[in-house]
N, CA and C atoms of all chains as a GROMACS GRO file, in nm:
protein
  657
    1ASP      N    1   8.183   2.727   7.514
    1ASP     CA    2   8.164   2.848   7.603
    1ASP      C    3   8.274   2.946   7.594
    2ILE      N    4   8.240   3.077   7.614
    2ILE     CA    5   8.340   3.173   7.609
    2ILE      C    6   8.392   3.196   7.758
    3GLN      N    7   8.529   3.192   7.764
    3GLN     CA    8   8.591   3.209   7.899
    3GLN      C    9   8.649   3.353   7.904
    4MET      N   10   8.649   3.409   8.019
    4MET     CA   11   8.694   3.545   8.041
    4MET      C   12   8.811   3.536   8.149
    5THR      N   13   8.932   3.581   8.108
    5THR     CA   14   9.040   3.583   8.204
    5THR      C   15   9.073   3.727   8.240
    6GLN      N   16   9.053   3.757   8.367
    6GLN     CA   17   9.071   3.898   8.418
    6GLN      C   18   9.198   3.900   8.510
    7SER      N   19   9.268   4.008   8.496
    7SER     CA   20   9.393   4.032   8.584
    7SER      C   21   9.420   4.170   8.606
    8PRO      N   22   9.483   4.202   8.727
    8PRO     CA   23   9.517   4.102   8.832
    8PRO      C   24   9.393   4.063   8.920
    9SER      N   25   9.409   3.974   9.007
    9SER     CA   26   9.296   3.938   9.095
    9SER      C   27   9.282   4.039   9.208
   10SER      N   28   9.395   4.109   9.242
   10SER     CA   29   9.381   4.212   9.338
   10SER      C   30   9.498   4.318   9.311
   11LEU      N   31   9.473   4.432   9.358
   11LEU     CA   32   9.577   4.535   9.344
   11LEU      C   33   9.565   4.638   9.460
   12SER      N   34   9.679   4.702   9.491
   12SER     CA   35   9.680   4.803   9.594
   12SER      C   36   9.745   4.931   9.530
   13ALA      N   37   9.676   5.047   9.542
   13ALA     CA   38   9.728   5.165   9.473
   13ALA      C   39   9.701   5.285   9.569
   14SER      N   40   9.774   5.388   9.545
   14SER     CA   41   9.753   5.514   9.626
   14SER      C   42   9.646   5.598   9.559
   15VAL      N   43   9.581   5.684   9.646
   15VAL     CA   44   9.491   5.781   9.595
   15VAL      C   45   9.556   5.863   9.490
   16GLY      N   46   9.488   5.884   9.379
   16GLY     CA   47   9.548   5.962   9.268
   16GLY      C   48   9.620   5.883   9.160
   17ASP      N   49   9.647   5.758   9.196
   17ASP     CA   50   9.714   5.662   9.097
   17ASP      C   51   9.625   5.627   8.984
   18ARG      N   52   9.691   5.595   8.870
   18ARG     CA   53   9.616   5.533   8.758
   18ARG      C   54   9.616   5.380   8.773
   19VAL      N   55   9.497   5.325   8.762
   19VAL     CA   56   9.470   5.177   8.789
   19VAL      C   57   9.422   5.119   8.654
   20THR      N   58   9.485   5.006   8.617
   20THR     CA   59   9.443   4.938   8.494
   20THR      C   60   9.423   4.792   8.521
   21ILE      N   61   9.306   4.746   8.470
   21ILE     CA   62   9.261   4.601   8.478
   21ILE      C   63   9.243   4.554   8.333
   22THR      N   64   9.287   4.426   8.309
   22THR     CA   65   9.274   4.372   8.178
   22THR      C   66   9.183   4.255   8.185
   23CYS      N   67   9.123   4.224   8.070
   23CYS     CA   68   9.032   4.112   8.054
   23CYS      C   69   9.052   4.057   7.915
   24GLN      N   70   9.072   3.926   7.910
   24GLN     CA   71   9.086   3.856   7.774
   24GLN      C   72   8.983   3.753   7.756
   25ALA      N   73   8.923   3.755   7.642
   25ALA     CA   74   8.820   3.658   7.605
   25ALA      C   75   8.881   3.543   7.532
   26SER      N   76   8.823   3.430   7.543
   26SER     CA   77   8.872   3.310   7.486
   26SER      C   78   8.851   3.302   7.325
   27GLN      N   79   8.762   3.389   7.290
   27GLN     CA   80   8.731   3.406   7.142
   27GLN      C   81   8.683   3.550   7.112
   28ASP      N   82   8.680   3.584   6.992
   28ASP     CA   83   8.637   3.719   6.956
   28ASP      C   84   8.498   3.745   7.007
   29ILE      N   85   8.482   3.856   7.076
   29ILE     CA   86   8.354   3.893   7.128
   29ILE      C   87   8.321   4.038   7.070
   30SER      N   88   8.386   4.080   6.971
   30SER     CA   89   8.366   4.211   6.921
   30SER      C   90   8.382   4.314   7.031
   31ASN      N   91   8.280   4.399   7.054
   31ASN     CA   92   8.284   4.496   7.169
   31ASN      C   93   8.173   4.464   7.275
   32TYR      N   94   8.132   4.336   7.276
   32TYR     CA   95   8.021   4.299   7.369
   32TYR      C   96   8.076   4.276   7.504
   33LEU      N   97   8.120   4.374   7.569
   33LEU     CA   98   8.184   4.365   7.702
   33LEU      C   99   8.134   4.475   7.797
   34ASN      N  100   8.105   4.434   7.919
   34ASN     CA  101   8.066   4.524   8.020
   34ASN      C  102   8.164   4.530   8.130
   35TRP      N  103   8.182   4.630   8.207
   35TRP     CA  104   8.264   4.641   8.327
   35TRP      C  105   8.166   4.687   8.447
   36TYR      N  106   8.186   4.618   8.556
   36TYR     CA  107   8.098   4.647   8.680
   36TYR      C  108   8.187   4.681   8.796
   37GLN      N  109   8.127   4.752   8.892
   37GLN     CA  110   8.175   4.779   9.015
   37GLN      C  111   8.088   4.718   9.118
   38GLN      N  112   8.147   4.638   9.221
   38GLN     CA  113   8.068   4.588   9.327
   38GLN      C  114   8.131   4.615   9.463
   39LYS      N  115   8.049   4.673   9.548
   39LYS     CA  116   8.096   4.701   9.682
   39LYS      C  117   8.033   4.600   9.774
   40PRO      N  118   8.095   4.573   9.887
   40PRO     CA  119   8.054   4.462   9.973
   40PRO      C  120   7.902   4.474  10.012
   41GLY      N  121   7.831   4.365   9.994
   41GLY     CA  122   7.690   4.360  10.032
   41GLY      C  123   7.593   4.424   9.934
   42LYS      N  124   7.651   4.470   9.826
   42LYS     CA  125   7.566   4.549   9.718
   42LYS      C  126   7.562   4.466   9.594
   43ALA      N  127   7.463   4.497   9.511
   43ALA     CA  128   7.458   4.440   9.375
   43ALA      C  129   7.563   4.506   9.288
   44PRO      N  130   7.602   4.442   9.185
   44PRO     CA  131   7.696   4.503   9.088
   44PRO      C  132   7.638   4.624   9.027
   45LYS      N  133   7.724   4.724   8.991
   45LYS     CA  134   7.673   4.845   8.922
   45LYS      C  135   7.753   4.854   8.791
   46LEU      N  136   7.667   4.864   8.680
   46LEU     CA  137   7.732   4.874   8.551
   46LEU      C  138   7.795   5.013   8.534
   47LEU      N  139   7.926   5.005   8.492
   47LEU     CA  140   8.004   5.132   8.468
   47LEU      C  141   8.026   5.159   8.320
   48ILE      N  142   8.061   5.054   8.241
   48ILE     CA  143   8.099   5.063   8.110
   48ILE      C  144   8.022   4.957   8.034
   49TYR      N  145   7.969   4.992   7.917
   49TYR     CA  146   7.902   4.896   7.831
   49TYR      C  147   7.961   4.909   7.687
   50ASP      N  148   7.950   4.807   7.610
   50ASP     CA  149   8.000   4.801   7.472
   50ASP      C  150   8.152   4.840   7.474
   51ALA      N  151   8.222   4.790   7.577
   51ALA     CA  152   8.364   4.798   7.601
   51ALA      C  153   8.412   4.939   7.632
   52SER      N  154   8.351   5.046   7.584
   52SER     CA  155   8.409   5.171   7.598
   52SER      C  156   8.308   5.289   7.626
   53ASN      N  157   8.177   5.252   7.644
   53ASN     CA  158   8.082   5.358   7.664
   53ASN      C  159   8.046   5.368   7.810
   54LEU      N  160   8.052   5.481   7.864
   54LEU     CA  161   8.036   5.518   8.003
   54LEU      C  162   7.883   5.520   8.031
   55GLU      N  163   7.844   5.450   8.139
   55GLU     CA  164   7.703   5.454   8.173
   55GLU      C  165   7.667   5.590   8.226
   56THR      N  166   7.551   5.636   8.208
   56THR     CA  167   7.504   5.763   8.254
   56THR      C  168   7.526   5.782   8.405
   57GLY      N  169   7.584   5.891   8.442
   57GLY     CA  170   7.608   5.923   8.579
   57GLY      C  171   7.748   5.870   8.642
   58VAL      N  172   7.813   5.790   8.559
   58VAL     CA  173   7.941   5.733   8.605
   58VAL      C  174   8.054   5.839   8.580
   59PRO      N  175   8.132   5.862   8.686
   59PRO     CA  176   8.246   5.955   8.675
   59PRO      C  177   8.340   5.930   8.553
   60SER      N  178   8.383   6.042   8.496
   60SER     CA  179   8.466   6.029   8.374
   60SER      C  180   8.612   5.970   8.399
   61ARG      N  181   8.644   5.958   8.525
   61ARG     CA  182   8.770   5.893   8.555
   61ARG      C  183   8.771   5.743   8.528
   62PHE      N  184   8.659   5.688   8.508
   62PHE     CA  185   8.645   5.549   8.460
   62PHE      C  186   8.641   5.540   8.310
   63SER      N  187   8.712   5.450   8.252
   63SER     CA  188   8.714   5.431   8.106
   63SER      C  189   8.744   5.288   8.066
   64GLY      N  190   8.700   5.247   7.946
   64GLY     CA  191   8.731   5.118   7.897
   64GLY      C  192   8.763   5.127   7.756
   65SER      N  193   8.843   5.020   7.710
   65SER     CA  194   8.886   5.020   7.574
   65SER      C  195   8.903   4.873   7.527
   66GLY      N  196   8.929   4.855   7.394
   66GLY     CA  197   8.954   4.721   7.341
   66GLY      C  198   8.837   4.674   7.254
   67SER      N  199   8.870   4.568   7.183
   67SER     CA  200   8.778   4.489   7.099
   67SER      C  201   8.834   4.360   7.064
   68GLY      N  202   8.750   4.274   7.018
   68GLY     CA  203   8.796   4.142   6.983
   68GLY      C  204   8.814   4.048   7.103
   69THR      N  205   8.935   4.039   7.145
   69THR     CA  206   8.961   3.948   7.260
   69THR      C  207   9.028   4.017   7.377
   70ASP      N  208   9.085   4.134   7.359
   70ASP     CA  209   9.163   4.201   7.466
   70ASP      C  210   9.102   4.341   7.502
   71PHE      N  211   9.083   4.356   7.636
   71PHE     CA  212   9.011   4.469   7.682
   71PHE      C  213   9.086   4.530   7.808
   72THR      N  214   9.066   4.657   7.818
   72THR     CA  215   9.131   4.722   7.935
   72THR      C  216   9.030   4.815   8.005
   73PHE      N  217   9.030   4.811   8.141
   73PHE     CA  218   8.948   4.911   8.218
   73PHE      C  219   9.048   4.995   8.300
   74THR      N  220   9.020   5.127   8.297
   74THR     CA  221   9.116   5.215   8.360
   74THR      C  222   9.043   5.316   8.456
   75ILE      N  223   9.098   5.339   8.571
   75ILE     CA  224   9.069   5.449   8.661
   75ILE      C  225   9.178   5.544   8.650
   76SER      N  226   9.147   5.659   8.604
   76SER     CA  227   9.258   5.747   8.576
   76SER      C  228   9.317   5.815   8.699
   77SER      N  229   9.240   5.831   8.806
   77SER     CA  230   9.290   5.892   8.932
   77SER      C  231   9.209   5.824   9.039
   78LEU      N  232   9.275   5.723   9.106
   78LEU     CA  233   9.193   5.645   9.205
   78LEU      C  234   9.150   5.730   9.326
   79GLN      N  235   9.020   5.714   9.355
   79GLN     CA  236   8.964   5.783   9.471
   79GLN      C  237   8.926   5.688   9.578
   80PRO      N  238   8.915   5.735   9.706
   80PRO     CA  239   8.881   5.634   9.814
   80PRO      C  240   8.752   5.566   9.796
   81GLU      N  241   8.653   5.632   9.727
   81GLU     CA  242   8.518   5.568   9.702
   81GLU      C  243   8.526   5.466   9.594
   82ASP      N  244   8.636   5.449   9.532
   82ASP     CA  245   8.653   5.354   9.424
   82ASP      C  246   8.692   5.216   9.484
   83ILE      N  247   8.714   5.203   9.602
   83ILE     CA  248   8.748   5.078   9.675
   83ILE      C  249   8.636   4.980   9.652
   84ALA      N  250   8.660   4.864   9.573
   84ALA     CA  251   8.553   4.778   9.536
   84ALA      C  252   8.611   4.664   9.458
   85THR      N  253   8.536   4.562   9.415
   85THR     CA  254   8.576   4.460   9.330
   85THR      C  255   8.519   4.490   9.190
   86TYR      N  256   8.593   4.482   9.090
   86TYR     CA  257   8.553   4.510   8.946
   86TYR      C  258   8.552   4.384   8.870
   87TYR      N  259   8.450   4.376   8.784
   87TYR     CA  260   8.434   4.249   8.701
   87TYR      C  261   8.413   4.295   8.556
   88CYS      N  262   8.467   4.219   8.461
   88CYS     CA  263   8.438   4.226   8.328
   88CYS      C  264   8.333   4.116   8.296
   89GLN      N  265   8.257   4.135   8.185
   89GLN     CA  266   8.158   4.040   8.146
   89GLN      C  267   8.133   4.046   8.001
   90GLN      N  268   8.140   3.930   7.936
   90GLN     CA  269   8.112   3.923   7.791
   90GLN      C  270   7.960   3.902   7.771
   91TYR      N  271   7.903   3.964   7.672
   91TYR     CA  272   7.754   3.932   7.641
   91TYR      C  273   7.734   3.905   7.496
   92ASP      N  274   7.844   3.860   7.432
   92ASP     CA  275   7.836   3.815   7.295
   92ASP      C  276   7.753   3.684   7.290
   93ASN      N  277   7.782   3.601   7.385
   93ASN     CA  278   7.708   3.472   7.390
   93ASN      C  279   7.678   3.444   7.540
   94LEU      N  280   7.547   3.470   7.575
   94LEU     CA  281   7.508   3.460   7.713
   94LEU      C  282   7.579   3.559   7.793
   95GLY      N  283   7.648   3.521   7.909
   95GLY     CA  284   7.698   3.626   7.996
   95GLY      C  285   7.816   3.594   8.095
   96THR      N  286   7.921   3.543   8.040
   96THR     CA  287   8.033   3.503   8.127
   96THR      C  288   8.104   3.618   8.193
   97PHE      N  289   8.129   3.597   8.321
   97PHE     CA  290   8.213   3.700   8.399
   97PHE      C  291   8.356   3.664   8.412
   98GLY      N  292   8.442   3.767   8.424
   98GLY     CA  293   8.574   3.743   8.472
   98GLY      C  294   8.579   3.715   8.620
   99GLN      N  295   8.694   3.681   8.674
   99GLN     CA  296   8.706   3.637   8.806
   99GLN      C  297   8.701   3.748   8.910
  100GLY      N  298   8.715   3.870   8.861
  100GLY     CA  299   8.712   3.988   8.951
  100GLY      C  300   8.841   4.045   8.992
  101THR      N  301   8.853   4.171   9.013
  101THR     CA  302   8.966   4.236   9.062
  101THR      C  303   8.944   4.320   9.184
  102LYS      N  304   8.995   4.290   9.295
  102LYS     CA  305   8.973   4.363   9.420
  102LYS      C  306   9.071   4.485   9.425
  103VAL      N  307   9.025   4.603   9.434
  103VAL     CA  308   9.102   4.722   9.443
  103VAL      C  309   9.110   4.777   9.578
  104GLU      N  310   9.228   4.794   9.629
  104GLU     CA  311   9.243   4.849   9.765
  104GLU      C  312   9.334   4.979   9.762
  105ILE      N  313   9.322   5.052   9.868
  105ILE     CA  314   9.406   5.172   9.885
  105ILE      C  315   9.534   5.129   9.954
  106LYS      N  316   9.646   5.177   9.900
  106LYS     CA  317   9.782   5.151   9.969
  106LYS      C  318   9.791   5.243  10.085
  107GLN      N  319   6.060   5.482   8.923
  107GLN     CA  320   6.180   5.444   8.866
  107GLN      C  321   6.189   5.286   8.850
  108VAL      N  322   6.284   5.249   8.771
  108VAL     CA  323   6.299   5.111   8.742
  108VAL      C  324   6.344   5.037   8.878
  109GLN      N  325   6.267   4.925   8.911
  109GLN     CA  326   6.300   4.853   9.021
  109GLN      C  327   6.280   4.704   9.011
  110LEU      N  328   6.370   4.625   9.072
  110LEU     CA  329   6.366   4.479   9.066
  110LEU      C  330   6.376   4.435   9.212
  111VAL      N  331   6.280   4.353   9.257
  111VAL     CA  332   6.286   4.305   9.389
  111VAL      C  333   6.274   4.156   9.396
  112GLU      N  334   6.375   4.088   9.438
  112GLU     CA  335   6.384   3.942   9.446
  112GLU      C  336   6.322   3.901   9.585
  113SER      N  337   6.273   3.781   9.583
  113SER     CA  338   6.214   3.720   9.703
  113SER      C  339   6.219   3.567   9.684
  114GLY      N  340   6.197   3.488   9.798
  114GLY     CA  341   6.182   3.354   9.793
  114GLY      C  342   6.306   3.276   9.844
  115GLY      N  343   6.418   3.349   9.872
  115GLY     CA  344   6.532   3.280   9.919
  115GLY      C  345   6.514   3.223  10.066
  116GLY      N  346   6.608   3.147  10.112
  116GLY     CA  347   6.594   3.086  10.244
  116GLY      C  348   6.686   2.973  10.257
  117VAL      N  349   6.674   2.892  10.365
  117VAL     CA  350   6.754   2.780  10.390
  117VAL      C  351   6.680   2.653  10.345
  118VAL      N  352   6.741   2.577  10.268
  118VAL     CA  353   6.671   2.448  10.212
  118VAL      C  354   6.779   2.329  10.218
  119GLN      N  355   6.719   2.215  10.242
  119GLN     CA  356   6.800   2.092  10.250
  119GLN      C  357   6.853   2.046  10.112
  120PRO      N  358   6.960   1.990  10.106
  120PRO     CA  359   7.012   1.930   9.973
  120PRO      C  360   6.906   1.838   9.912
  121GLY      N  361   6.888   1.854   9.778
  121GLY     CA  362   6.790   1.768   9.707
  121GLY      C  363   6.651   1.830   9.698
  122ARG      N  364   6.625   1.927   9.779
  122ARG     CA  365   6.490   1.994   9.779
  122ARG      C  366   6.476   2.102   9.674
  123SER      N  367   6.365   2.169   9.674
  123SER     CA  368   6.335   2.271   9.569
  123SER      C  369   6.311   2.404   9.627
  124LEU      N  370   6.323   2.501   9.550
  124LEU     CA  371   6.298   2.649   9.592
  124LEU      C  372   6.257   2.719   9.463
  125ARG      N  373   6.159   2.814   9.492
  125ARG     CA  374   6.134   2.907   9.372
  125ARG      C  375   6.158   3.049   9.406
  126LEU      N  376   6.242   3.110   9.333
  126LEU     CA  377   6.262   3.257   9.349
  126LEU      C  378   6.178   3.338   9.257
  127SER      N  379   6.141   3.457   9.312
  127SER     CA  380   6.066   3.554   9.228
  127SER      C  381   6.132   3.684   9.215
  128CYS      N  382   6.114   3.759   9.111
  128CYS     CA  383   6.165   3.890   9.089
  128CYS      C  384   6.056   3.980   9.039
  129ALA      N  385   6.006   4.066   9.125
  129ALA     CA  386   5.901   4.156   9.086
  129ALA      C  387   5.959   4.281   9.025
  130ALA      N  388   5.908   4.318   8.900
  130ALA     CA  389   5.959   4.427   8.829
  130ALA      C  390   5.864   4.542   8.826
  131SER      N  391   5.914   4.664   8.825
  131SER     CA  392   5.823   4.781   8.812
  131SER      C  393   5.902   4.898   8.749
  132GLY      N  394   5.834   4.996   8.690
  132GLY     CA  395   5.898   5.112   8.638
  132GLY      C  396   5.936   5.106   8.496
  133PHE      N  397   5.905   4.994   8.429
  133PHE     CA  398   5.947   4.978   8.292
  133PHE      C  399   5.843   4.872   8.234
  134THR      N  400   5.848   4.860   8.099
  134THR     CA  401   5.764   4.769   8.030
  134THR      C  402   5.828   4.629   8.029
  135PHE      N  403   5.794   4.556   8.132
  135PHE     CA  404   5.852   4.427   8.163
  135PHE      C  405   5.855   4.338   8.037
  136SER      N  406   5.743   4.326   7.970
  136SER     CA  407   5.722   4.235   7.862
  136SER      C  408   5.804   4.265   7.741
  137SER      N  409   5.884   4.375   7.742
  137SER     CA  410   5.965   4.412   7.629
  137SER      C  411   6.110   4.377   7.645
  138TYR      N  412   6.148   4.315   7.754
  138TYR     CA  413   6.294   4.299   7.785
  138TYR      C  414   6.323   4.158   7.828
  139GLY      N  415   6.445   4.114   7.781
  139GLY     CA  416   6.496   3.994   7.832
  139GLY      C  417   6.548   4.007   7.978
  140MET      N  418   6.545   3.903   8.051
  140MET     CA  419   6.578   3.903   8.193
  140MET      C  420   6.682   3.794   8.226
  141HIS      N  421   6.767   3.820   8.322
  141HIS     CA  422   6.868   3.726   8.368
  141HIS      C  423   6.857   3.700   8.504
  142TRP      N  424   6.918   3.576   8.548
  142TRP     CA  425   6.945   3.552   8.687
  142TRP      C  426   7.101   3.533   8.694
  143VAL      N  427   7.159   3.592   8.791
  143VAL     CA  428   7.304   3.585   8.815
  143VAL      C  429   7.323   3.549   8.961
  144ARG      N  430   7.419   3.477   8.998
  144ARG     CA  431   7.436   3.433   9.140
  144ARG      C  432   7.573   3.462   9.186
  145GLN      N  433   7.602   3.468   9.316
  145GLN     CA  434   7.730   3.496   9.379
  145GLN      C  435   7.739   3.416   9.502
  146ALA      N  436   7.824   3.317   9.503
  146ALA     CA  437   7.849   3.236   9.623
  146ALA      C  438   7.916   3.314   9.724
  147PRO      N  439   7.911   3.294   9.857
  147PRO     CA  440   7.977   3.370   9.957
  147PRO      C  441   8.128   3.388   9.928
  148GLY      N  442   8.173   3.509   9.921
  148GLY     CA  443   8.312   3.538   9.899
  148GLY      C  444   8.365   3.507   9.767
  149LYS      N  445   8.280   3.476   9.664
  149LYS     CA  446   8.321   3.447   9.533
  149LYS      C  447   8.275   3.539   9.433
  150GLY      N  448   8.305   3.516   9.305
  150GLY     CA  449   8.272   3.604   9.202
  150GLY      C  450   8.133   3.580   9.147
  151LEU      N  451   8.096   3.655   9.041
  151LEU     CA  452   7.968   3.654   8.983
  151LEU      C  453   7.960   3.530   8.880
  152GLU      N  454   7.846   3.469   8.881
  152GLU     CA  455   7.821   3.359   8.788
  152GLU      C  456   7.688   3.383   8.717
  153TRP      N  457   7.691   3.391   8.589
  153TRP     CA  458   7.563   3.402   8.515
  153TRP      C  459   7.496   3.267   8.527
  154VAL      N  460   7.358   3.268   8.543
  154VAL     CA  461   7.279   3.152   8.566
  154VAL      C  462   7.182   3.116   8.450
  155ALA      N  463   7.108   3.214   8.409
  155ALA     CA  464   7.008   3.187   8.307
  155ALA      C  465   6.950   3.313   8.250
  156VAL      N  466   6.896   3.304   8.126
  156VAL     CA  467   6.837   3.416   8.064
  156VAL      C  468   6.704   3.368   7.996
  157ILE      N  469   6.610   3.462   7.989
  157ILE     CA  470   6.483   3.439   7.916
  157ILE      C  471   6.453   3.554   7.821
  158TRP      N  472   6.406   3.522   7.710
  158TRP     CA  473   6.371   3.629   7.608
  158TRP      C  474   6.249   3.710   7.660
  159TYR      N  475   6.226   3.821   7.600
  159TYR     CA  476   6.118   3.912   7.646
  159TYR      C  477   5.979   3.846   7.642
  160ASP      N  478   5.967   3.750   7.552
  160ASP     CA  479   5.830   3.678   7.538
  160ASP      C  480   5.835   3.530   7.584
  161GLY      N  481   5.940   3.500   7.654
  161GLY     CA  482   5.958   3.362   7.699
  161GLY      C  483   5.988   3.256   7.594
  162SER      N  484   6.009   3.304   7.469
  162SER     CA  485   6.026   3.206   7.364
  162SER      C  486   6.162   3.130   7.369
  163ASN      N  487   6.260   3.190   7.428
  163ASN     CA  488   6.397   3.131   7.433
  163ASN      C  489   6.447   3.142   7.581
  164LYS      N  490   6.515   3.029   7.623
  164LYS     CA  491   6.571   3.019   7.752
  164LYS      C  492   6.711   2.948   7.748
  165TYR      N  493   6.806   3.006   7.815
  165TYR     CA  494   6.941   2.945   7.812
  165TYR      C  495   6.991   2.940   7.957
  166TYR      N  496   7.073   2.833   7.985
  166TYR     CA  497   7.117   2.814   8.114
  166TYR      C  498   7.268   2.790   8.120
  167ALA      N  499   7.332   2.820   8.237
  167ALA     CA  500   7.471   2.779   8.262
  167ALA      C  501   7.475   2.630   8.274
  168ASP      N  502   7.587   2.566   8.236
  168ASP     CA  503   7.599   2.426   8.241
  168ASP      C  504   7.580   2.368   8.384
  169SER      N  505   7.617   2.455   8.487
  169SER     CA  506   7.616   2.422   8.621
  169SER      C  507   7.472   2.393   8.681
  170VAL      N  508   7.372   2.455   8.607
  170VAL     CA  509   7.232   2.443   8.656
  170VAL      C  510   7.143   2.379   8.553
  171LYS      N  511   7.190   2.346   8.430
  171LYS     CA  512   7.108   2.295   8.329
  171LYS      C  513   7.046   2.161   8.372
  172GLY      N  514   6.917   2.148   8.352
  172GLY     CA  515   6.840   2.029   8.387
  172GLY      C  516   6.785   2.036   8.522
  173ARG      N  517   6.832   2.121   8.605
  173ARG     CA  518   6.786   2.143   8.744
  173ARG      C  519   6.708   2.269   8.766
  174PHE      N  520   6.742   2.373   8.701
  174PHE     CA  521   6.684   2.508   8.720
  174PHE      C  522   6.598   2.542   8.596
  175THR      N  523   6.486   2.612   8.621
  175THR     CA  524   6.399   2.654   8.507
  175THR      C  525   6.362   2.805   8.530
  176ILE      N  526   6.399   2.883   8.427
  176ILE     CA  527   6.363   3.025   8.428
  176ILE      C  528   6.226   3.037   8.359
  177SER      N  529   6.149   3.132   8.411
  177SER     CA  530   6.023   3.152   8.352
  177SER      C  531   5.974   3.294   8.381
  178ARG      N  532   5.865   3.346   8.318
  178ARG     CA  533   5.814   3.474   8.346
  178ARG      C  534   5.666   3.481   8.331
  179ASP      N  535   5.607   3.572   8.393
  179ASP     CA  536   5.458   3.601   8.386
  179ASP      C  537   5.449   3.748   8.347
  180ASN      N  538   5.440   3.782   8.222
  180ASN     CA  539   5.432   3.914   8.175
  180ASN      C  540   5.308   3.987   8.231
  181SER      N  541   5.205   3.917   8.258
  181SER     CA  542   5.080   3.983   8.316
  181SER      C  543   5.100   4.026   8.455
  182LYS      N  544   5.200   3.964   8.523
  182LYS     CA  545   5.226   3.997   8.665
  182LYS      C  546   5.351   4.071   8.687
  183ASN      N  547   5.427   4.100   8.573
  183ASN     CA  548   5.562   4.169   8.573
  183ASN      C  549   5.651   4.093   8.665
  184THR      N  550   5.653   3.968   8.657
  184THR     CA  551   5.734   3.885   8.746
  184THR      C  552   5.822   3.782   8.674
  185LEU      N  553   5.944   3.772   8.720
  185LEU     CA  554   6.038   3.669   8.669
  185LEU      C  555   6.057   3.558   8.779
  186TYR      N  556   6.080   3.440   8.740
  186TYR     CA  557   6.087   3.324   8.831
  186TYR      C  558   6.216   3.245   8.804
  187LEU      N  559   6.263   3.178   8.908
  187LEU     CA  560   6.365   3.076   8.892
  187LEU      C  561   6.324   2.955   8.982
  188GLN      N  562   6.283   2.848   8.916
  188GLN     CA  563   6.256   2.726   8.988
  188GLN      C  564   6.380   2.641   8.999
  189MET      N  565   6.420   2.621   9.118
  189MET     CA  566   6.543   2.544   9.147
  189MET      C  567   6.513   2.413   9.214
  190ASN      N  568   6.545   2.306   9.140
  190ASN     CA  569   6.519   2.167   9.185
  190ASN      C  570   6.657   2.101   9.216
  191SER      N  571   6.646   1.985   9.291
  191SER     CA  572   6.767   1.906   9.317
  191SER      C  573   6.882   1.999   9.369
  192LEU      N  574   6.856   2.079   9.464
  192LEU     CA  575   6.958   2.176   9.508
  192LEU      C  576   7.076   2.110   9.574
  193ARG      N  577   7.185   2.170   9.551
  193ARG     CA  578   7.316   2.120   9.605
  193ARG      C  579   7.378   2.227   9.690
  194ALA      N  580   7.476   2.187   9.774
  194ALA     CA  581   7.549   2.283   9.864
  194ALA      C  582   7.606   2.389   9.781
  195GLU      N  583   7.656   2.349   9.665
  195GLU     CA  584   7.725   2.450   9.574
  195GLU      C  585   7.636   2.556   9.508
  196ASP      N  586   7.505   2.543   9.527
  196ASP     CA  587   7.413   2.632   9.479
  196ASP      C  588   7.385   2.746   9.583
  197THR      N  589   7.451   2.739   9.701
  197THR     CA  590   7.440   2.834   9.801
  197THR      C  591   7.499   2.968   9.747
  198ALA      N  592   7.414   3.076   9.746
  198ALA     CA  593   7.464   3.203   9.682
  198ALA      C  594   7.356   3.304   9.706
  199VAL      N  595   7.396   3.429   9.674
  199VAL     CA  596   7.292   3.539   9.659
  199VAL      C  597   7.259   3.534   9.514
  200TYR      N  598   7.127   3.531   9.490
  200TYR     CA  599   7.068   3.530   9.351
  200TYR      C  600   7.011   3.669   9.317
  201TYR      N  601   7.066   3.720   9.210
  201TYR     CA  602   7.019   3.851   9.160
  201TYR      C  603   6.943   3.836   9.022
  202CYS      N  604   6.838   3.908   9.013
  202CYS     CA  605   6.771   3.917   8.880
  202CYS      C  606   6.824   4.046   8.816
  203ALA      N  607   6.825   4.047   8.685
  203ALA     CA  608   6.880   4.174   8.615
  203ALA      C  609   6.804   4.195   8.491
  204LEU      N  610   6.778   4.319   8.472
  204LEU     CA  611   6.713   4.369   8.341
  204LEU      C  612   6.820   4.392   8.239
  205GLY      N  613   6.821   4.316   8.132
  205GLY     CA  614   6.937   4.311   8.047
  205GLY      C  615   7.056   4.286   8.146
  206PHE      N  616   7.153   4.371   8.145
  206PHE     CA  617   7.249   4.371   8.255
  206PHE      C  618   7.271   4.512   8.305
  207ASP      N  619   7.167   4.597   8.284
  207ASP     CA  620   7.181   4.733   8.323
  207ASP      C  621   7.132   4.754   8.462
  208ILE      N  622   7.020   4.699   8.501
  208ILE     CA  623   6.959   4.719   8.627
  208ILE      C  624   6.950   4.589   8.700
  209TRP      N  625   6.998   4.588   8.828
  209TRP     CA  626   7.000   4.472   8.910
  209TRP      C  627   6.909   4.482   9.030
  210GLY      N  628   6.851   4.373   9.076
  210GLY     CA  629   6.792   4.375   9.207
  210GLY      C  630   6.885   4.370   9.321
  211GLN      N  631   6.836   4.373   9.446
  211GLN     CA  632   6.928   4.368   9.561
  211GLN      C  633   6.968   4.227   9.598
  212GLY      N  634   6.903   4.127   9.539
  212GLY     CA  635   6.944   3.992   9.564
  212GLY      C  636   6.875   3.925   9.675
  213THR      N  637   6.862   3.794   9.664
  213THR     CA  638   6.806   3.708   9.771
  213THR      C  639   6.892   3.593   9.802
  214MET      N  640   6.919   3.565   9.922
  214MET     CA  641   7.014   3.459   9.964
  214MET      C  642   6.954   3.323   9.976
  215VAL      N  643   7.021   3.225   9.907
  215VAL     CA  644   6.980   3.088   9.909
  215VAL      C  645   7.087   3.010   9.978
  216THR      N  646   7.056   2.935  10.086
  216THR     CA  647   7.149   2.854  10.154
  216THR      C  648   7.102   2.707  10.144
  217VAL      N  649   7.186   2.622  10.092
  217VAL     CA  650   7.147   2.476  10.078
  217VAL      C  651   7.240   2.404  10.185
  218SER      N  652   7.169   2.354  10.287
  218SER     CA  653   7.244   2.290  10.392
  218SER      C  654   7.152   2.199  10.471
  219SER      N  655   7.207   2.089  10.516
  219SER     CA  656   7.128   1.997  10.604
  219SER      C  657   7.128   2.036  10.748
   0.00000   0.00000   0.00000
């Protein structure tokens, strides 16, 4: 089974800050990686697919990069509405999720 | 528009069974693979099962293999998850998902005596 290691588990940043989350796969998954945003009581929302492609309607301050085993998710300028938990997920083989990163405003 | 609506959740005793349903609309259901994903209270997301568009292939997480069965009825645009031998650790919100693009609102399953 493919394991996904996501870090950090939580972070606190100021409005306007650049925020970076990393995700590492236990084996090569090419670019079969999604990034999701989940707000309390809501279903996850797909933000990035194929590691770096922005889902339609998602603000351009969100971006993703990487391939193989190492991936990065970035919010270029943190906004109050970005407070949420973010998850990576590989779909090269079924659909393992990372542990999640809770993003808070400092 | 594309919509997924889960139902069938509730409170059930350990060892009992429950069947979840996911009603799909707004797209050609019979053309897409479908997933179940769950989230225990205060925890992260866990992929549970997938079924191919025609039901020909099904795969499960190790945590539910042998106890849960995913199925679909393309004539009714409905996805199912039959959950047997339920355990306390199966307590979670269960989501159905179209590919991984579109998700339902979830249905809560609580396994407790």
